[in-house]
N, CA, C and O atoms as a GROMACS GRO file, in nm:
protein
  440
    1MET      N    1  -2.133  -6.036  -6.963
    1MET     CA    2  -2.156  -6.167  -6.903
    1MET      C    3  -2.260  -6.244  -6.985
    1MET      O    4  -2.369  -6.193  -7.009
    2ALA      N    5  -2.226  -6.365  -7.027
    2ALA     CA    6  -2.315  -6.448  -7.109
    2ALA      C    7  -2.416  -6.519  -7.020
    2ALA      O    8  -2.383  -6.566  -6.911
    3ILE      N    9  -2.536  -6.526  -7.069
    3ILE     CA   10  -2.641  -6.598  -6.996
    3ILE      C   11  -2.643  -6.741  -7.048
    3ILE      O   12  -2.650  -6.765  -7.169
    4ILE      N   13  -2.637  -6.835  -6.956
    4ILE     CA   14  -2.639  -6.977  -6.992
    4ILE      C   15  -2.781  -7.028  -6.975
    4ILE      O   16  -2.840  -7.018  -6.868
    5GLU      N   17  -2.834  -7.082  -7.083
    5GLU     CA   18  -2.968  -7.141  -7.077
    5GLU      C   19  -2.956  -7.286  -7.034
    5GLU      O   20  -2.868  -7.359  -7.078
    6LEU      N   21  -3.048  -7.327  -6.946
    6LEU     CA   22  -3.051  -7.465  -6.899
    6LEU      C   23  -3.152  -7.545  -6.978
    6LEU      O   24  -3.248  -7.491  -7.033
    7CYS      N   25  -3.131  -7.676  -6.982
    7CYS     CA   26  -3.226  -7.769  -7.043
    7CYS      C   27  -3.361  -7.752  -6.975
    7CYS      O   28  -3.367  -7.731  -6.853
    8ARG      N   29  -3.469  -7.762  -7.051
    8ARG     CA   30  -3.603  -7.742  -6.996
    8ARG      C   31  -3.664  -7.870  -6.939
    8ARG      O   32  -3.775  -7.867  -6.886
    9HIS      N   33  -3.593  -7.981  -6.951
    9HIS     CA   34  -3.645  -8.107  -6.897
    9HIS      C   35  -3.647  -8.098  -6.745
    9HIS      O   36  -3.553  -8.047  -6.685
   10PRO      N   37  -3.754  -8.148  -6.680
   10PRO     CA   38  -3.763  -8.141  -6.534
   10PRO      C   39  -3.641  -8.202  -6.464
   10PRO      O   40  -3.596  -8.311  -6.500
   11ARG      N   41  -3.590  -8.132  -6.367
   11ARG     CA   42  -3.478  -8.174  -6.281
   11ARG      C   43  -3.345  -8.188  -6.355
   11ARG      O   44  -3.250  -8.241  -6.298
   12CYS      N   45  -3.336  -8.142  -6.478
   12CYS     CA   46  -3.211  -8.148  -6.553
   12CYS      C   47  -3.140  -8.015  -6.537
   12CYS      O   48  -3.202  -7.909  -6.556
   13ARG      N   49  -3.012  -8.018  -6.504
   13ARG     CA   50  -2.936  -7.895  -6.485
   13ARG      C   51  -2.826  -7.880  -6.591
   13ARG      O   52  -2.733  -7.802  -6.572
   14ASN      N   53  -2.837  -7.954  -6.701
   14ASN     CA   54  -2.740  -7.941  -6.809
   14ASN      C   55  -2.765  -7.811  -6.886
   14ASN      O   56  -2.878  -7.765  -6.896
   15ALA      N   57  -2.658  -7.754  -6.939
   15ALA     CA   58  -2.672  -7.636  -7.024
   15ALA      C   59  -2.725  -7.679  -7.159
   15ALA      O   60  -2.703  -7.792  -7.203
   16LYS      N   61  -2.796  -7.588  -7.227
   16LYS     CA   62  -2.842  -7.616  -7.363
   16LYS      C   63  -2.725  -7.605  -7.458
   16LYS      O   64  -2.638  -7.521  -7.434
   17PRO      N   65  -2.715  -7.684  -7.562
   17PRO     CA   66  -2.802  -7.797  -7.591
   17PRO      C   67  -2.763  -7.917  -7.504
   17PRO      O   68  -2.647  -7.956  -7.501
   18CYS      N   69  -2.860  -7.973  -7.436
   18CYS     CA   70  -2.838  -8.086  -7.346
   18CYS      C   71  -2.813  -8.212  -7.428
   18CYS      O   72  -2.889  -8.243  -7.519
   19GLU      N   73  -2.706  -8.284  -7.394
   19GLU     CA   74  -2.674  -8.408  -7.467
   19GLU      C   75  -2.776  -8.518  -7.441
   19GLU      O   76  -2.795  -8.606  -7.525
   20VAL      N   77  -2.840  -8.514  -7.325
   20VAL     CA   78  -2.937  -8.618  -7.290
   20VAL      C   79  -3.074  -8.587  -7.347
   20VAL      O   80  -3.138  -8.675  -7.405
   21HIS      N   81  -3.122  -8.464  -7.331
   21HIS     CA   82  -3.258  -8.428  -7.369
   21HIS      C   83  -3.264  -8.336  -7.490
   21HIS      O   84  -3.373  -8.293  -7.529
   22GLY      N   85  -3.153  -8.306  -7.550
   22GLY     CA   86  -3.148  -8.206  -7.656
   22GLY      C   87  -3.197  -8.251  -7.791
   22GLY      O   88  -3.220  -8.167  -7.878
   23LYS      N   89  -3.215  -8.380  -7.813
   23LYS     CA   90  -3.260  -8.428  -7.944
   23LYS      C   91  -3.403  -8.384  -7.970
   23LYS      O   92  -3.491  -8.398  -7.884
   24ARG      N   93  -3.424  -8.331  -8.086
   24ARG     CA   94  -3.558  -8.292  -8.127
   24ARG      C   95  -3.633  -8.417  -8.173
   24ARG      O   96  -3.572  -8.517  -8.211
   25ARG      N   97  -3.763  -8.409  -8.170
   25ARG     CA   98  -3.846  -8.523  -8.210
   25ARG      C   99  -3.818  -8.564  -8.354
   25ARG      O  100  -3.827  -8.683  -8.387
   26ASP      N  101  -3.784  -8.468  -8.441
   26ASP     CA  102  -3.761  -8.503  -8.581
   26ASP      C  103  -3.627  -8.572  -8.602
   26ASP      O  104  -3.597  -8.615  -8.714
   27ASP      N  105  -3.545  -8.585  -8.497
   27ASP     CA  106  -3.420  -8.660  -8.506
   27ASP      C  107  -3.445  -8.810  -8.488
   27ASP      O  108  -3.356  -8.891  -8.515
   28ARG      N  109  -3.562  -8.845  -8.442
   28ARG     CA  110  -3.597  -8.984  -8.417
   28ARG      C  111  -3.620  -9.055  -8.550
   28ARG      O  112  -3.680  -8.998  -8.641
   29PRO      N  113  -3.573  -9.180  -8.562
   29PRO     CA  114  -3.601  -9.255  -8.686
   29PRO      C  115  -3.752  -9.268  -8.707
   29PRO      O  116  -3.828  -9.272  -8.611
   30ASN      N  117  -3.793  -9.275  -8.833
   30ASN     CA  118  -3.936  -9.284  -8.859
   30ASN      C  119  -3.992  -9.420  -8.815
   30ASN      O  120  -3.916  -9.514  -8.788
   31SER      N  121  -4.123  -9.429  -8.808
   31SER     CA  122  -4.187  -9.549  -8.754
   31SER      C  123  -4.154  -9.675  -8.835
   31SER      O  124  -4.137  -9.782  -8.778
   32THR      N  125  -4.146  -9.663  -8.966
   32THR     CA  126  -4.115  -9.780  -9.049
   32THR      C  127  -3.975  -9.833  -9.018
   32THR      O  128  -3.956  -9.954  -9.008
   33SER      N  129  -3.879  -9.745  -9.001
   33SER     CA  130  -3.743  -9.792  -8.971
   33SER      C  131  -3.733  -9.846  -8.828
   33SER      O  132  -3.637  -9.916  -8.796
   34ARG      N  133  -3.831  -9.813  -8.742
   34ARG     CA  134  -3.833  -9.869  -8.606
   34ARG      C  135  -3.909 -10.001  -8.600
   34ARG      O  136  -3.923 -10.059  -8.493
   35GLY      N  137  -3.959 -10.050  -8.716
   35GLY     CA  138  -4.024 -10.180  -8.719
   35GLY      C  139  -4.174 -10.176  -8.738
   35GLY      O  140  -4.237 -10.281  -8.750
   36TYR      N  141  -4.232 -10.058  -8.742
   36TYR     CA  142  -4.377 -10.046  -8.757
   36TYR      C  143  -4.413 -10.035  -8.906
   36TYR      O  144  -4.455  -9.930  -8.954
   37ASP      N  145  -4.395 -10.146  -8.976
   37ASP     CA  146  -4.415 -10.151  -9.120
   37ASP      C  147  -4.553 -10.209  -9.151
   37ASP      O  148  -4.640 -10.214  -9.063
   38SER      N  149  -4.574 -10.251  -9.274
   38SER     CA  150  -4.706 -10.303  -9.314
   38SER      C  151  -4.742 -10.428  -9.234
   38SER      O  152  -4.859 -10.450  -9.202
   39ARG      N  153  -4.645 -10.510  -9.202
   39ARG     CA  154  -4.674 -10.629  -9.121
   39ARG      C  155  -4.730 -10.587  -8.984
   39ARG      O  156  -4.828 -10.644  -8.936
   40TRP      N  157  -4.667 -10.486  -8.922
   40TRP     CA  158  -4.716 -10.436  -8.793
   40TRP      C  159  -4.854 -10.373  -8.809
   40TRP      O  160  -4.942 -10.397  -8.727
   41ARG      N  161  -4.874 -10.293  -8.913
   41ARG     CA  162  -5.003 -10.226  -8.932
   41ARG      C  163  -5.116 -10.328  -8.948
   41ARG      O  164  -5.226 -10.308  -8.895
   42ASN      N  165  -5.092 -10.437  -9.019
   42ASN     CA  166  -5.193 -10.542  -9.033
   42ASN      C  167  -5.218 -10.611  -8.899
   42ASN      O  168  -5.333 -10.638  -8.863
   43TYR      N  169  -5.110 -10.639  -8.825
   43TYR     CA  170  -5.124 -10.701  -8.693
   43TYR      C  171  -5.204 -10.608  -8.600
   43TYR      O  172  -5.293 -10.653  -8.527
   44ARG      N  173  -5.171 -10.479  -8.604
   44ARG     CA  174  -5.236 -10.379  -8.520
   44ARG      C  175  -5.387 -10.375  -8.546
   44ARG      O  176  -5.466 -10.373  -8.452
   45LYS      N  177  -5.426 -10.374  -8.672
   45LYS     CA  178  -5.569 -10.374  -8.706
   45LYS      C  179  -5.640 -10.496  -8.648
   45LYS      O  180  -5.747 -10.484  -8.589
   46ARG      N  181  -5.579 -10.612  -8.666
   46ARG     CA  182  -5.637 -10.736  -8.615
   46ARG      C  183  -5.645 -10.732  -8.462
   46ARG      O  184  -5.747 -10.770  -8.404
   47PHE      N  185  -5.538 -10.687  -8.396
   47PHE     CA  186  -5.536 -10.683  -8.249
   47PHE      C  187  -5.644 -10.590  -8.196
   47PHE      O  188  -5.713 -10.623  -8.100
   48LEU      N  189  -5.660 -10.473  -8.259
   48LEU     CA  190  -5.761 -10.378  -8.212
   48LEU      C  191  -5.903 -10.427  -8.241
   48LEU      O  192  -5.996 -10.393  -8.167
   49ARG      N  193  -5.922 -10.506  -8.345
   49ARG     CA  194  -6.054 -10.568  -8.370
   49ARG      C  195  -6.087 -10.666  -8.258
   49ARG      O  196  -6.201 -10.674  -8.212
   50GLU      N  197  -5.986 -10.741  -8.213
   50GLU     CA  198  -6.006 -10.841  -8.108
   50GLU      C  199  -6.010 -10.779  -7.969
   50GLU      O  200  -6.067 -10.837  -7.877
   51HIS      N  201  -5.948 -10.661  -7.952
   51HIS     CA  202  -5.940 -10.592  -7.822
   51HIS      C  203  -5.981 -10.446  -7.843
   51HIS      O  204  -5.895 -10.357  -7.845
   52PRO      N  205  -6.111 -10.420  -7.859
   52PRO     CA  206  -6.155 -10.286  -7.900
   52PRO      C  207  -6.155 -10.179  -7.791
   52PRO      O  208  -6.169 -10.061  -7.822
   53LEU      N  209  -6.138 -10.216  -7.664
   53LEU     CA  210  -6.147 -10.120  -7.554
   53LEU      C  211  -6.013 -10.099  -7.484
   53LEU      O  212  -5.933 -10.191  -7.473
   54CYS      N  213  -5.992  -9.977  -7.438
   54CYS     CA  214  -5.870  -9.943  -7.364
   54CYS      C  215  -5.868 -10.016  -7.230
   54CYS      O  216  -5.962 -10.003  -7.152
   55VAL      N  217  -5.763 -10.092  -7.204
   55VAL     CA  218  -5.756 -10.171  -7.080
   55VAL      C  219  -5.738 -10.082  -6.957
   55VAL      O  220  -5.789 -10.115  -6.850
   56MET      N  221  -5.667  -9.970  -6.970
   56MET     CA  222  -5.648  -9.881  -6.854
   56MET      C  223  -5.779  -9.813  -6.816
   56MET      O  224  -5.810  -9.800  -6.698
   57CYS      N  225  -5.854  -9.770  -6.916
   57CYS     CA  226  -5.985  -9.709  -6.887
   57CYS      C  227  -6.080  -9.811  -6.826
   57CYS      O  228  -6.157  -9.778  -6.736
   58GLN      N  229  -6.076  -9.933  -6.875
   58GLN     CA  230  -6.163 -10.038  -6.821
   58GLN      C  231  -6.135 -10.059  -6.672
   58GLN      O  232  -6.228 -10.083  -6.595
   59LYS      N  233  -6.008 -10.052  -6.632
   59LYS     CA  234  -5.973 -10.068  -6.490
   59LYS      C  235  -6.034  -9.957  -6.405
   59LYS      O  236  -6.056  -9.976  -6.285
   60GLU      N  237  -6.061  -9.841  -6.467
   60GLU     CA  238  -6.123  -9.728  -6.396
   60GLU      C  239  -6.275  -9.727  -6.412
   60GLU      O  240  -6.342  -9.634  -6.368
   61GLY      N  241  -6.329  -9.832  -6.476
   61GLY     CA  242  -6.473  -9.841  -6.496
   61GLY      C  243  -6.525  -9.760  -6.614
   61GLY      O  244  -6.645  -9.738  -6.625
   62LYS      N  245  -6.434  -9.716  -6.702
   62LYS     CA  246  -6.474  -9.638  -6.820
   62LYS      C  247  -6.475  -9.727  -6.944
   62LYS      O  248  -6.404  -9.828  -6.948
   63VAL      N  249  -6.553  -9.690  -7.042
   63VAL     CA  250  -6.556  -9.760  -7.169
   63VAL      C  251  -6.504  -9.663  -7.275
   63VAL      O  252  -6.573  -9.569  -7.313
   64THR      N  253  -6.381  -9.688  -7.322
   64THR     CA  254  -6.317  -9.600  -7.420
   64THR      C  255  -6.261  -9.685  -7.533
   64THR      O  256  -6.194  -9.785  -7.507
   65PRO      N  257  -6.287  -9.649  -7.658
   65PRO     CA  258  -6.231  -9.724  -7.771
   65PRO      C  259  -6.079  -9.717  -7.771
   65PRO      O  260  -6.020  -9.611  -7.748
   66ALA      N  261  -6.016  -9.829  -7.797
   66ALA     CA  262  -5.870  -9.835  -7.806
   66ALA      C  263  -5.828  -9.791  -7.946
   66ALA      O  264  -5.894  -9.822  -8.045
   67THR      N  265  -5.717  -9.718  -7.952
   67THR     CA  266  -5.664  -9.672  -8.080
   67THR      C  267  -5.517  -9.710  -8.098
   67THR      O  268  -5.461  -9.693  -8.206
   68GLU      N  269  -5.455  -9.762  -7.992
   68GLU     CA  270  -5.312  -9.794  -7.994
   68GLU      C  271  -5.288  -9.935  -7.944
   68GLU      O  272  -5.360  -9.984  -7.856
   69VAL      N  273  -5.187 -10.000  -7.999
   69VAL     CA  274  -5.140 -10.128  -7.945
   69VAL      C  275  -5.008 -10.098  -7.876
   69VAL      O  276  -4.910 -10.060  -7.939
   70ASP      N  277  -5.008 -10.115  -7.745
   70ASP     CA  278  -4.893 -10.081  -7.662
   70ASP      C  279  -4.811 -10.204  -7.629
   70ASP      O  280  -4.866 -10.310  -7.602
   71HIS      N  281  -4.678 -10.189  -7.632
   71HIS     CA  282  -4.588 -10.294  -7.584
   71HIS      C  283  -4.577 -10.277  -7.433
   71HIS      O  284  -4.529 -10.174  -7.386
   72ILE      N  285  -4.621 -10.376  -7.357
   72ILE     CA  286  -4.618 -10.368  -7.211
   72ILE      C  287  -4.473 -10.357  -7.164
   72ILE      O  288  -4.439 -10.267  -7.088
   73LYS      N  289  -4.390 -10.450  -7.209
   73LYS     CA  290  -4.246 -10.442  -7.183
   73LYS      C  291  -4.179 -10.396  -7.311
   73LYS      O  292  -4.201 -10.455  -7.417
   74ARG      N  293  -4.100 -10.294  -7.301
   74ARG     CA  294  -4.037 -10.237  -7.420
   74ARG      C  295  -3.933 -10.334  -7.476
   74ARG      O  296  -3.847 -10.383  -7.403
   75GLY      N  297  -3.942 -10.360  -7.604
   75GLY     CA  298  -3.844 -10.443  -7.674
   75GLY      C  299  -3.746 -10.356  -7.748
   75GLY      O  300  -3.753 -10.233  -7.743
   76THR      N  301  -3.654 -10.419  -7.819
   76THR     CA  302  -3.553 -10.342  -7.891
   76THR      C  303  -3.589 -10.322  -8.036
   76THR      O  304  -3.522 -10.245  -8.105
   77GLY      N  305  -3.691 -10.388  -8.086
   77GLY     CA  306  -3.730 -10.372  -8.226
   77GLY      C  307  -3.790 -10.500  -8.280
   77GLY      O  308  -3.810 -10.595  -8.205
   78PRO      N  309  -3.819 -10.503  -8.409
   78PRO     CA  310  -3.890 -10.617  -8.468
   78PRO      C  311  -3.812 -10.748  -8.463
   78PRO      O  312  -3.872 -10.854  -8.481
   79ASP      N  313  -3.683 -10.745  -8.439
   79ASP     CA  314  -3.606 -10.869  -8.427
   79ASP      C  315  -3.614 -10.928  -8.287
   79ASP      O  316  -3.578 -11.043  -8.266
   80ASP      N  317  -3.660 -10.849  -8.191
   80ASP     CA  318  -3.676 -10.893  -8.052
   80ASP      C  319  -3.807 -10.972  -8.042
   80ASP      O  320  -3.911 -10.923  -8.086
   81PRO      N  321  -3.804 -11.094  -7.986
   81PRO     CA  322  -3.927 -11.173  -7.974
   81PRO      C  323  -4.040 -11.099  -7.900
   81PRO      O  324  -4.157 -11.123  -7.928
   82LEU      N  325  -4.006 -11.010  -7.805
   82LEU     CA  326  -4.108 -10.935  -7.733
   82LEU      C  327  -4.190 -10.844  -7.824
   82LEU      O  328  -4.306 -10.815  -7.795
   83PHE      N  329  -4.131 -10.799  -7.932
   83PHE     CA  330  -4.199 -10.708  -8.024
   83PHE      C  331  -4.326 -10.771  -8.079
   83PHE      O  332  -4.427 -10.703  -8.094
   84TRP      N  333  -4.322 -10.900  -8.109
   84TRP     CA  334  -4.436 -10.969  -8.171
   84TRP      C  335  -4.515 -11.055  -8.074
   84TRP      O  336  -4.613 -11.116  -8.115
   85GLU      N  337  -4.477 -11.063  -7.949
   85GLU     CA  338  -4.544 -11.149  -7.852
   85GLU      C  339  -4.680 -11.089  -7.812
   85GLU      O  340  -4.684 -10.985  -7.747
   86PRO      N  341  -4.792 -11.155  -7.850
   86PRO     CA  342  -4.924 -11.099  -7.818
   86PRO      C  343  -4.948 -11.076  -7.669
   86PRO      O  344  -5.019 -10.982  -7.632
   87SER      N  345  -4.890 -11.158  -7.584
   87SER     CA  346  -4.910 -11.138  -7.440
   87SER      C  347  -4.837 -11.014  -7.390
   87SER      O  348  -4.858 -10.971  -7.277
   88ASN      N  349  -4.750 -10.955  -7.472
   88ASN     CA  350  -4.679 -10.833  -7.437
   88ASN      C  351  -4.749 -10.709  -7.494
   88ASN      O  352  -4.694 -10.599  -7.489
   89HIS      N  353  -4.870 -10.725  -7.548
   89HIS     CA  354  -4.943 -10.613  -7.607
   89HIS      C  355  -5.069 -10.586  -7.528
   89HIS      O  356  -5.130 -10.677  -7.471
   90GLN      N  357  -5.107 -10.459  -7.525
   90GLN     CA  358  -5.234 -10.420  -7.465
   90GLN      C  359  -5.295 -10.309  -7.549
   90GLN      O  360  -5.224 -10.228  -7.609
   91ALA      N  361  -5.426 -10.306  -7.551
   91ALA     CA  362  -5.499 -10.204  -7.626
   91ALA      C  363  -5.519 -10.082  -7.537
   91ALA      O  364  -5.568 -10.095  -7.425
   92LEU      N  365  -5.481  -9.964  -7.588
   92LEU     CA  366  -5.496  -9.840  -7.513
   92LEU      C  367  -5.556  -9.732  -7.603
   92LEU      O  368  -5.545  -9.739  -7.725
   93ASP      N  369  -5.618  -9.633  -7.540
   93ASP     CA  370  -5.657  -9.515  -7.617
   93ASP      C  371  -5.535  -9.422  -7.621
   93ASP      O  372  -5.437  -9.443  -7.549
   94GLY      N  373  -5.543  -9.318  -7.704
   94GLY     CA  374  -5.428  -9.230  -7.722
   94GLY      C  375  -5.384  -9.162  -7.593
   94GLY      O  376  -5.264  -9.150  -7.568
   95ARG      N  377  -5.478  -9.117  -7.511
   95ARG     CA  378  -5.445  -9.047  -7.386
   95ARG      C  379  -5.370  -9.138  -7.290
   95ARG      O  380  -5.269  -9.098  -7.234
   96CYS      N  381  -5.419  -9.260  -7.272
   96CYS     CA  382  -5.353  -9.355  -7.182
   96CYS      C  383  -5.216  -9.396  -7.235
   96CYS      O  384  -5.121  -9.412  -7.158
   97HIS      N  385  -5.205  -9.411  -7.366
   97HIS     CA  386  -5.078  -9.450  -7.426
   97HIS      C  387  -4.974  -9.340  -7.405
   97HIS      O  388  -4.860  -9.369  -7.369
   98ARG      N  389  -5.013  -9.214  -7.427
   98ARG     CA  390  -4.920  -9.102  -7.405
   98ARG      C  391  -4.878  -9.093  -7.259
   98ARG      O  392  -4.761  -9.067  -7.230
   99ALA      N  393  -4.972  -9.113  -7.167
   99ALA     CA  394  -4.942  -9.107  -7.024
   99ALA      C  395  -4.845  -9.218  -6.984
   99ALA      O  396  -4.751  -9.194  -6.909
  100LYS      N  397  -4.867  -9.340  -7.034
  100LYS     CA  398  -4.778  -9.452  -7.002
  100LYS      C  399  -4.638  -9.426  -7.057
  100LYS      O  400  -4.539  -9.450  -6.989
  101THR      N  401  -4.631  -9.378  -7.182
  101THR     CA  402  -4.502  -9.350  -7.244
  101THR      C  403  -4.428  -9.241  -7.167
  101THR      O  404  -4.307  -9.252  -7.145
  102ALA      N  405  -4.498  -9.136  -7.126
  102ALA     CA  406  -4.435  -9.027  -7.051
  102ALA      C  407  -4.381  -9.078  -6.918
  102ALA      O  408  -4.272  -9.038  -6.876
  103THR      N  409  -4.457  -9.165  -6.851
  103THR     CA  410  -4.412  -9.222  -6.724
  103THR      C  411  -4.287  -9.307  -6.744
  103THR      O  412  -4.193  -9.299  -6.664
  104GLU      N  413  -4.284  -9.388  -6.849
  104GLU     CA  414  -4.167  -9.470  -6.878
  104GLU      C  415  -4.045  -9.384  -6.909
  104GLU      O  416  -3.935  -9.413  -6.862
  105GLN      N  417  -4.063  -9.279  -6.987
  105GLN     CA  418  -3.951  -9.192  -7.023
  105GLN      C  419  -3.900  -9.117  -6.901
  105GLN      O  420  -3.780  -9.093  -6.889
  106ALA      N  421  -3.989  -9.079  -6.810
  106ALA     CA  422  -3.946  -9.011  -6.688
  106ALA      C  423  -3.858  -9.101  -6.603
  106ALA      O  424  -3.763  -9.054  -6.541
  107ARG      N  425  -3.888  -9.231  -6.601
  107ARG     CA  426  -3.805  -9.326  -6.526
  107ARG      C  427  -3.665  -9.338  -6.588
  107ARG      O  428  -3.566  -9.351  -6.516
  108VAL      N  429  -3.659  -9.332  -6.719
  108VAL     CA  430  -3.530  -9.345  -6.789
  108VAL      C  431  -3.440  -9.226  -6.758
  108VAL      O  432  -3.319  -9.243  -6.743
  109TYR      N  433  -3.498  -9.107  -6.749
  109TYR     CA  434  -3.420  -8.986  -6.733
  109TYR      C  435  -3.387  -8.954  -6.587
  109TYR      O  436  -3.315  -8.857  -6.561
  110ARG      N  437  -3.436  -9.030  -6.493
  110ARG     CA  438  -3.407  -9.003  -6.351
  110ARG      C  439  -3.270  -9.046  -6.313
  110ARG      O  440  -3.229  -9.030  -6.198
   0.00000   0.00000   0.00000
């Protein structure tokens, strides 16, 4: 009798390799091909100079240096006007950015 391994993603009952969650991180296109090129890196530096503190930590009364520029509403890439819209960006530290991304991905997979 063969043992069937299940996907390790929470609440997923697909067999491995899962078509939904089975992609490895290295299958993802690199950051430059997703639009995070030199233009974005220059914009990011300027944005973080102007917004040096994590906005989520500030809401909790903490003072934490921001290291990431987060898209509040996810766009489709550099051709999407939301990608470059400053009002759609917020400064976050790495921990808050990872937590926000994980929460967004959990909503997608439900």
